[in-house]
C-alpha positions as CSV (number, residue, x, y, z in Angstrom):
1,M,-0.1,0.1,0.0
2,R,1.3,3.7,-0.5
3,Q,0.8,5.8,2.2
4,Y,2.1,9.6,2.4
5,T,4.0,10.0,5.9
6,P,4.7,13.9,6.8
7,G,8.0,14.0,7.1
8,I,9.7,15.7,10.2
9,S,12.2,17.8,7.4
10,T,8.8,19.5,6.5
11,R,7.9,20.0,10.4
12,T,11.6,21.4,11.0
13,A,11.4,23.7,7.9
14,T,8.1,25.3,9.1
15,A,9.1,26.0,12.8
16,L,12.2,27.2,11.4
17,I,10.6,29.8,9.4
18,V,8.2,31.1,12.2
19,A,11.1,31.4,14.6
20,C,12.9,33.5,11.9
21,F,9.7,35.6,11.2
22,M,9.7,36.2,15.1
23,I,13.0,37.2,15.7
24,A,12.7,39.7,12.5
25,S,9.6,41.0,14.0
26,T,11.4,41.4,17.5
27,I,14.1,42.9,15.6
28,I,11.8,45.7,13.9
29,L,9.8,46.3,17.0
30,L,12.8,47.5,19.2
31,V,15.0,49.4,16.2
32,P,13.9,52.6,15.6
33,S,11.7,53.1,11.8
34,G,13.8,56.0,10.9
35,V,15.6,59.7,12.3
36,S,13.0,62.2,12.9
37,A,13.5,65.6,11.0
38,Q,15.6,67.9,13.3
39,S,13.0,70.5,14.5
40,D,13.8,74.2,15.5
41,D,14.2,75.3,19.1
42,I,12.6,78.2,20.2
43,T,12.7,79.9,23.6
44,V,10.1,81.9,25.6
45,G,10.8,84.2,28.6
46,P,13.5,86.9,29.7
47,G,16.0,87.2,26.7
48,G,14.2,84.7,24.6
49,D,12.7,84.7,21.3
50,F,9.5,85.7,22.7
51,S,7.8,86.9,25.9
52,T,4.8,84.9,25.9
53,I,4.0,81.0,25.0
54,Q,1.2,81.9,22.9
55,A,3.3,84.8,21.0
56,A,6.2,82.0,20.4
57,I,2.7,79.0,19.2
58,D,1.5,81.8,17.1
59,S,4.7,83.2,14.9
60,Q,4.6,82.2,11.7
61,S,8.3,80.7,12.0
62,T,6.9,78.2,14.3
63,S,5.6,75.1,12.4
64,D,5.0,71.4,13.1
65,G,7.5,69.5,14.7
66,D,9.1,72.9,16.3
67,V,10.3,72.3,20.6
68,I,9.3,75.6,22.5
69,H,11.4,76.0,25.4
70,V,9.9,78.0,28.5
71,W,12.4,79.3,30.7
72,A,11.7,79.3,34.4
73,G,8.9,81.9,35.5
74,D,5.2,82.5,35.8
75,Y,3.7,82.8,32.4
76,N,-0.3,84.2,33.2
77,E,-2.0,83.2,30.0
78,N,-4.3,81.4,28.5
79,I,-3.0,79.1,25.5
80,V,-4.3,77.0,22.5
81,L,-2.2,74.9,20.9
82,G,-3.3,74.2,17.0
83,K,-0.1,73.2,15.8
84,S,2.3,69.9,16.5
85,L,4.7,71.2,18.9
86,T,6.5,70.3,22.4
87,I,6.4,72.5,25.2
88,I,9.0,72.2,27.7
89,G,9.1,74.0,30.9
90,N,12.5,74.6,33.1
91,G,10.7,71.6,35.9
92,S,7.9,71.6,37.0
93,S,8.8,73.5,40.2
94,E,10.3,76.4,38.4
95,T,8.0,77.0,35.7
96,E,4.3,78.2,35.9
97,I,1.9,78.4,33.6
98,C,-1.3,80.3,35.4
99,G,-4.3,80.9,33.8
100,T,-6.6,83.8,33.9
101,G,-9.1,82.3,35.6
102,S,-11.6,81.8,33.1
103,G,-12.1,79.3,30.5
104,S,-8.7,76.2,30.1
105,V,-5.4,77.1,30.7
106,I,-4.2,75.0,28.0
107,T,-6.2,74.1,25.1
108,V,-4.8,71.5,22.8
109,M,-6.7,70.9,19.3
110,A,-3.3,69.7,17.4
111,D,-2.4,66.0,17.0
112,R,0.9,64.8,18.3
113,V,1.5,67.7,21.2
114,T,3.7,67.2,23.9
115,I,3.7,69.2,26.8
116,S,6.3,68.5,29.5
117,A,7.9,69.8,33.1
118,I,5.8,72.5,33.9
119,T,3.1,73.5,36.4
120,V,-0.6,74.2,35.1
121,S,-3.1,76.0,37.4
122,G,-5.6,78.8,37.6
123,S,-8.4,76.9,35.0
124,G,-11.8,78.1,35.1
125,Q,-14.9,76.8,37.2
126,L,-17.3,76.0,34.6
127,G,-18.1,73.2,32.5
128,N,-15.2,71.4,31.3
129,D,-12.6,73.9,32.3
130,A,-9.3,72.3,32.9
131,G,-5.7,73.0,33.3
132,I,-5.3,71.3,30.1
133,L,-7.8,70.6,27.6
134,F,-7.7,68.1,24.6
135,I,-10.4,68.0,21.6
136,S,-10.7,65.7,19.2
137,V,-6.7,64.8,19.0
138,H,-4.2,61.8,18.8
139,N,-1.1,60.9,20.0
140,C,0.0,63.6,22.5
141,S,1.3,63.2,25.8
142,V,1.7,64.7,29.0
143,D,4.9,64.1,31.7
144,N,6.8,65.4,34.1
145,S,4.3,68.1,35.3
146,T,1.7,69.3,38.0
147,I,-1.3,69.9,37.4
148,T,-3.4,72.0,40.5
149,G,-5.8,74.6,41.3
150,N,-8.2,73.8,38.1
151,R,-11.9,72.5,38.0
152,Y,-10.5,69.4,35.4
153,G,-6.9,68.9,36.0
154,I,-7.1,67.1,32.4
155,Y,-10.0,66.7,30.0
156,L,-9.6,64.4,27.6
157,S,-12.8,64.7,25.3
158,G,-12.9,62.6,21.8
159,T,-9.0,62.2,22.3
160,A,-7.3,58.2,21.9
161,G,-4.0,57.4,21.8
162,S,-2.4,60.0,24.1
163,A,-0.8,59.1,27.5
164,I,-0.7,60.6,30.4
165,I,1.8,59.9,32.6
166,N,4.9,60.6,35.2
167,N,2.3,63.9,36.6
168,N,1.3,65.0,39.8
169,F,-2.7,66.1,40.1
170,I,-3.2,67.8,43.0
171,N,-5.9,69.9,44.6
172,N,-8.0,70.6,41.3
173,T,-12.1,70.0,41.7
174,Y,-12.1,66.9,39.6
175,Q,-8.5,65.1,38.5
176,A,-9.4,64.2,35.1
177,F,-11.5,63.1,32.6
178,D,-11.1,61.0,29.5
179,D,-14.2,59.4,27.4
180,G,-11.5,58.4,25.0
181,T,-8.6,55.3,24.7
182,N,-5.5,56.8,26.2
183,I,-2.4,55.4,28.4
184,W,-2.2,56.6,31.8
185,S,0.0,54.0,33.3
186,R,2.8,51.8,32.0
187,L,4.6,48.4,32.9
188,A,8.3,49.3,32.0
189,P,9.6,51.3,33.9
190,V,6.6,51.0,35.8
191,G,4.4,54.4,37.1
192,G,1.1,56.3,36.0
193,N,0.8,59.3,38.1
194,Y,0.5,60.8,41.3
195,W,-3.0,61.5,42.7
196,D,-3.4,63.7,45.9
197,D,-7.1,62.0,47.0
198,A,-5.7,58.2,46.4
199,E,-6.0,56.1,49.7
200,V,-2.3,55.5,50.5
201,P,-2.3,52.4,53.1
202,D,0.3,52.2,55.8
203,G,3.5,50.5,54.8
204,A,2.4,51.1,51.2
205,D,5.6,50.9,48.4
206,E,6.3,53.6,45.6
207,I,3.4,52.0,43.1
208,L,0.1,51.8,44.8
209,D,-2.0,48.8,44.3
210,A,-5.4,50.0,43.7
211,P,-5.6,51.3,40.6
212,Q,-7.0,55.4,40.3
213,I,-10.4,55.8,38.0
214,I,-10.7,58.5,35.7
215,M,-14.1,59.8,35.0
216,G,-15.9,59.8,31.4
217,G,-15.0,56.1,30.8
218,A,-13.2,52.5,31.4
219,N,-9.6,54.3,31.5
220,R,-7.5,53.7,34.8
221,D,-4.4,54.5,36.1
222,R,-3.3,51.3,36.8
223,K,0.1,52.0,38.7
224,P,-0.2,55.5,40.6
225,W,2.8,56.7,42.5
226,S,2.4,56.5,46.3
227,E,4.3,60.1,46.4
228,P,4.6,63.4,44.5
229,S,7.3,62.7,41.5
230,G,7.7,59.3,42.5
231,W,9.3,58.9,39.6
232,E,12.0,60.8,40.2
233,T,13.8,59.0,42.9
234,Y,12.6,55.2,41.6
235,D,15.3,52.9,40.7
236,V,14.6,52.8,37.0
237,E,17.3,50.1,36.4
238,Q,16.2,48.1,38.9
239,G,12.8,48.1,37.1
240,L,13.9,47.9,34.1
241,E,15.8,44.5,35.0
242,V,13.0,42.7,36.5
243,D,10.5,44.1,33.8
244,S,12.8,42.9,30.9
245,T,13.0,39.4,32.5
246,K,9.5,39.4,32.9
247,L,9.0,40.3,29.4
248,M,11.8,38.4,27.9
249,L,9.9,35.3,29.7
250,L,6.1,36.4,28.3
251,G,8.0,36.5,24.8
252,M,9.0,33.1,24.8
253,A,6.1,31.4,26.0
254,V,4.4,33.0,23.2
255,V,6.7,32.1,20.8
256,Y,6.9,28.4,22.2
257,A,3.2,28.4,22.4
258,I,2.8,29.5,18.5
259,L,5.6,26.7,17.0
260,G,3.7,24.3,18.8
261,I,0.7,25.1,17.6
262,L,2.1,25.4,14.0
263,T,3.9,22.0,14.6
264,F,0.5,20.2,15.6
265,T,-1.5,21.4,12.9
266,T,1.4,20.5,10.4
267,Y,1.3,17.3,11.6
268,M,-2.7,16.9,11.8
269,T,-2.5,18.1,7.9
270,G,-0.2,15.0,7.1
271,V,-2.2,12.8,8.8
272,L,-5.8,13.7,7.5
273,V,-3.7,13.9,3.7
274,S,-2.4,10.4,4.6
275,R,-5.8,9.4,5.1
276,Y,-7.1,10.7,1.9
277,L,-4.4,9.2,0.0
278,K,-5.0,5.8,1.5
279,G,-8.7,5.8,0.8
280,K,-8.0,6.7,-2.8
281,T,-5.2,3.9,-3.2
282,C,-5.4,0.4,-4.1
283,E,-3.8,-2.3,-2.4
284,S,-2.6,-4.1,-5.6
285,P,-3.1,-3.6,-8.8
286,D,-5.2,-7.3,-8.9
287,E,-7.2,-5.3,-6.7
288,G,-7.5,-2.4,-8.9
289,E,-8.4,-4.9,-12.0
290,A,-11.0,-6.4,-9.8
291,V,-12.8,-3.0,-9.1
292,A,-12.4,-2.1,-12.6
293,A,-14.7,-5.5,-13.5
294,I,-17.2,-4.9,-10.9
295,V,-17.6,-1.3,-12.6
296,A,-17.8,-2.7,-15.9
297,A,-20.2,-5.3,-14.7
298,I,-22.6,-3.1,-13.1
299,K,-22.3,-1.0,-16.0
300,A,-23.5,-3.8,-18.3
301,G,-26.3,-5.0,-16.1
302,E,-27.9,-1.0,-16.5
């Protein structure tokens, strides 16, 4: 009897191909996809290019991708960001944007806006007035900042793919609102934000176990800091070492699971093909002639 048997070499080749694919995919994810275009640096403050942040934003010489450095000082203004810019202060303890007490202090209306190292305070107390208001934008971020003394600390409306991480939320009427899908914490290095209304149990470590609920949807800060600016004293190298080990083990488990599934699928495909060919193959030439004679007799009887 002729029978097809799935070869070991086929399964081995399949496994090798999948392994190579997984390795290549990992390399692609880890290696930067390209070098971003060099942006122009703009300064705001005494002796800088502009005296106010809004003037720097509105300038015709300022375009998407530019970086605005805000020097130490207090800036009493409400600003509107309609360009994809990066606003970097001199540290939240030294650079403060204090609103006029009406409306939102910072209103973001463009994608890919980054706000960092600034204290934001002094919003209005009506509707969705906020320290930082995001309106239907994507891929923005706020980090290393202190949001304090506002109606809403941060308000995200129709916004997705943005990250709010490593910030202090202090003494806001409502800490945050988010009706979209955005990131409020991360695994490596661990951490989310500090919330002054979060309950910190005795003996708590740097990261709280209980998540902070974000108003407006299903968003959570799952890794709140137990102390203000906790990320500044956190042992990043130790955290990275632990998290990288966990991620490596998880990746290996996923790879082995995929290889196991593909190997089993290849084997079962071979078994099914073998059974099919067995049903289609005669045991011997004489058996084949006998089958042909029976078929001919049936047809003659018809």
